[in-house]
C-alpha positions as MATLAB code, in Angstrom:
seq = 'XXXXXXXXXXXXXXXXXXXXXXXXXXXXXXXXXXXXXXXXXXXXXXXXXXXXXXXXXXXXXXXXXXXXXXXXXXXXXXXXXXXXXXXXXXXXXXXXXXXXXXXXXXXXXXXXXXXXXXXXXXXXXXXXXXXXXXXXXXXXXXXXXXXXXXXXXXXXXXXXXXXXXXXXXXXXXXXXXXXXXX';
ca = [
      51.410   56.665    7.793;
      49.106   57.706   10.536;
      46.629   59.945    8.587;
      47.464   58.627    5.351;
      44.655   56.655    3.466;
      45.608   53.359    1.784;
      45.442   53.656   -2.200;
      43.603   50.834   -4.030;
      43.990   50.220   -7.613;
      40.715   49.654   -9.481;
      41.198   47.043  -12.375;
      40.201   48.025  -15.889;
      37.220   45.934  -16.901;
      36.246   47.869  -19.919;
      37.274   44.968  -22.149;
      35.451   42.536  -20.176;
      32.540   40.791  -22.133;
      30.085   38.850  -19.880;
      28.183   37.345  -22.937;
      31.235   35.212  -23.750;
      31.348   34.197  -20.203;
      27.794   32.831  -20.083;
      27.669   31.707  -23.748;
      25.085   34.198  -24.810;
      25.165   34.370  -28.716;
      22.891   37.360  -29.582;
      23.311   40.858  -28.651;
      19.378   41.489  -28.142;
      17.338   41.012  -25.184;
      17.197   37.562  -23.584;
      13.751   36.135  -22.856;
      12.560   33.517  -20.430;
      11.016   30.565  -22.366;
       7.502   30.111  -20.673;
       6.692   27.065  -22.768;
       8.584   24.907  -20.599;
       6.905   23.072  -17.465;
       6.173   25.540  -14.869;
       6.221   24.830  -11.063;
       8.577   22.991   -8.968;
      10.865   20.344  -10.263;
      10.182   16.701   -9.049;
      12.927   16.924   -6.429;
      11.386   20.192   -5.206;
       8.098   18.556   -4.994;
       9.419   15.883   -2.915;
      11.093   18.295   -0.413;
       8.030   20.198   -0.096;
       5.651   17.476    0.490;
       8.045   15.639    2.929;
       8.718   18.888    4.721;
       5.235   19.772    5.240;
       4.119   16.264    6.492;
       7.248   16.134    8.766;
       6.328   19.576   10.157;
       2.637   18.642   10.673;
       3.763   15.348   12.363;
       6.195   17.401   14.622;
       3.425   19.890   15.564;
       0.784   17.251   16.032;
       2.915   14.811   18.133;
       4.250   17.773   20.185;
       0.667   18.727   21.153;
      -0.164   15.119   21.780;
       3.150   14.943   23.884;
       2.186   18.236   25.667;
      -1.169   16.944   27.065;
       0.383   13.470   27.858;
       3.343   15.042   29.808;
       0.953   17.243   31.734;
      -1.455   14.350   32.631;
       1.358   11.771   33.591;
       3.687   14.168   35.416;
       5.177   12.513   38.586;
       4.547   15.500   40.902;
       2.212   18.402   40.731;
       5.225   21.112   41.005;
       5.601   23.335   37.903;
       9.093   22.473   37.337;
       8.451   18.654   37.207;
       5.446   19.104   35.075;
       7.322   21.317   32.654;
      10.180   18.722   32.360;
       7.626   16.165   31.835;
       5.802   17.997   29.067;
       9.026   18.886   27.280;
      10.145   15.253   27.344;
       6.913   13.992   26.101;
       6.505   16.694   23.433;
      10.045   16.032   22.158;
       9.447   12.233   22.133;
       5.941   12.112   20.445;
       6.817   14.963   18.039;
       9.927   13.304   16.827;
       8.138    9.885   16.518;
       5.278   11.198   14.588;
       7.269   13.607   12.353;
       9.746   10.630   11.404;
       6.970    8.163   10.666;
       4.874   10.741    8.672;
       7.979   12.038    6.701;
       9.291    8.652    5.838;
       5.832    7.546    4.797;
       5.554   10.634    2.428;
       8.915    9.888    1.012;
       7.901    6.463    0.229;
       4.724    7.681   -1.363;
       6.672   10.495   -3.509;
       9.157    7.871   -4.743;
       6.141    5.307   -5.553;
       4.336    8.267   -7.322;
       7.391    8.999   -9.280;
       7.705    5.524  -10.373;
       4.024    4.994  -11.223;
       4.006    8.106  -13.424;
       7.215    7.242  -15.147;
       6.631    3.526  -15.747;
       5.884    3.907  -19.566;
       9.142    5.708  -20.087;
      11.303    3.822  -17.801;
      10.395    0.320  -19.243;
       9.165    1.121  -22.676;
       5.897   -0.523  -21.899;
       2.499    1.245  -22.035;
       1.282    0.206  -18.464;
       0.457   -3.078  -19.965;
      -2.399   -1.770  -22.002;
      -3.879    0.177  -18.854;
      -4.075    3.926  -19.181;
      -3.996    5.705  -15.683;
      -5.853    8.988  -15.365;
      -3.949   11.568  -13.761;
      -6.634   12.539  -11.188;
      -7.449    9.350   -9.757;
      -5.616    6.429  -11.211;
      -1.988    7.409  -10.644;
      -2.730    8.800   -7.182;
      -4.633    5.419   -6.255;
      -1.902    3.215   -7.728;
       0.915    5.284   -5.969;
      -0.812    5.239   -2.694;
      -1.459    1.433   -2.830;
       2.202    0.787   -3.825;
       3.454    3.121   -0.941;
       1.180    1.702    1.707;
       2.152   -1.896    0.673;
       5.815   -1.167    0.635;
       5.830    0.709    4.023;
       4.223   -2.237    5.703;
       5.407   -5.180    3.653;
       7.845   -6.487    6.322;
       4.727   -7.307    8.673;
       3.353   -9.879    6.093;
       1.074   -9.820    3.009;
      -2.111   -9.195    4.859;
      -0.727   -6.182    6.488;
       0.662   -5.109    3.296;
      -2.715   -5.174    1.489;
      -4.306   -3.407    4.431;
      -1.703   -0.628    4.324;
      -1.948   -0.460    0.761;
      -5.702    0.223    1.006;
      -5.145    2.696    3.573;
      -2.398    4.433    1.523;
      -4.563    4.565   -1.556;
      -7.361    6.320    0.332;
      -4.932    8.739    2.048;
      -3.348    9.456   -1.472;
      -6.646   10.211   -3.114;
      -7.641   12.452   -0.217;
      -4.319   14.159   -0.320;
      -4.457   14.638   -4.190;
      -7.946   15.999   -3.986;
      -7.099   18.337   -1.188;
      -3.922   19.525   -3.083;
      -6.102   20.097   -6.183;
      -8.746   22.087   -4.150;
      -6.028   24.206   -2.361;
      -3.783   24.870   -5.490;
      -6.298   24.720   -8.284;
      -4.217   21.874  -10.261;
      -5.614   19.477  -12.868;
];
């Protein structure tokens, strides 16, 4: 047994047909259908947008926390300053990342709802046709901003809706300039 190699039996797979396993009907080559919508799915777009904004909030908040921690340290020694910097950067980064990420999630959900209202309700946007470049982002931004601040009262909801509309239009224009969409 010391010098003896173990013997393995290799199963016979000559009769195995992968076409039956995957439901392929023809024996010719299979082609990818490029007539379907290209790009990310709706869920993929939501994850991408929320992730990018969350990361920007974490980096921006962390940078702000860095300077705040350095400035407000209890003592000038390096160890205390470093502790203060790490605490402030973690606090501010987490706070801004969470706020921006949840705001982007609300925007993505309102954008999806505004884009699919005619299909979901059977109505035709009450006779109003929103254009894809300005109308839908403006409506989505207003709805997202108003929904985000609605618990603070109607005045705050309208102000946040206007701010959301402006941010949404700026975001859409930046996205179309960067990725050459529309």
